[in-house]
N, C-alpha and C positions, 0 to 999 in steps of 0.2 A: 504494500500500500504506500502510495507516494502522494505528497501534497506540499506545495511551496518548495520543492527541491529537497524535502525531508523525507526520509524513509521510516515507515512505522511498521513494527512487527506486532504490536498490541492493537487489537480492534477498538477497544475503548479509547485509548489514547488518540488513535487516528480519528475516531468519530468526534471526540471533543475538540481536537485541533481543527477539523473541518468545519464544525459549527462556529468556532471562534473566527476562522478566516472568512467565513461567509457573512459575518457581522451579526449572527444570531445571538452570540454571547458578547455583551458589552463589558468593558473593563469597569469594575466597581472598585472604588478605593481612592485613596488620596496619596499624599506625599510619602508616607511611610510604606504604604502597600506597593507602590511602584519601585521603591528602593529595595524592598524585600524581593520583588520579582527579578530585579537586576542581579541581586546577590546570588540567587538560585541559578542564574544562567551565565553569568560572566565570572570566570575564575579570578580569584584575587591574586594579584602579582605580589612578589616579595617586596618591591619598592614602589614608591609613589610614581605614577605615570607622568608627572610633570617634572619634578626635580631629580628623581632617581636616587635619592639619598636616604629617606626615612621610610619606614613601613607605612602603608596606607591605612587610614582609619575611616575615611568618609567616601561617599560616592557623590560626584559632582555631575549635574546635568549640564551639558554643553549648550544646547539650543534654548533652554528655558521653557520648552513646550512639553516636557515630560512624556515623550513618545515611548512606545514599546519597541525601542530599537537599541540594542546593546551598544552599537557604535556611538550613541548619543550620550554615553556616560563614561566617566573616568574614575578610577580609584586614586584618591589623593591623600596625602598626609594632612594633618589639621592646618598647618601653616599655609600650605598651598591652597587649600580649600578657602580659607579666610581671605587670602589675597585675591582669588578669583571672584569671590562674592563682593568684596569691597570695590573691585574694578567695575563690576556691573552696576553697583549702586552709584558710584561716581559718574559713570556714563549717563545714567538716567537723570541724576541730579543736575548735571551741567548740559543736558541736551538742549537743543534749540527750543523745543516746546516748553521745557521747564523755565528757560530764560524769559519767555514771553509772558508767563503767568505773573499775576500781581502778587506782591509780597507785603507783609506788614513791617513794622519798625524793627523787629528782631530778625527779619529775613525769611520768616516762615511763609509758605504759600497760603493764600487766602482761599 
């Protein structure tokens, strides 16, 4: 039995996968659930995928869309994960759209 380029020997696993591929089964869950899904399917490397120095502790979503795509996630050490998140926050904060919004005396958005 073959589906999506994957070979199945178990009938039940094939049936479940086929239902998920066809859209009959929708992904239910949130942030923690998708990270658990990734941990089950992507082997954890010995070192951080960014700095290659420390052992990884966190999973980082690259696109920010939380897709069911293993390639959209990285295993990172805590410091690299924080650096990546801060970079995203800074980009959002200083984006053109953010600059156009009105601010109060303290600099907070209205």
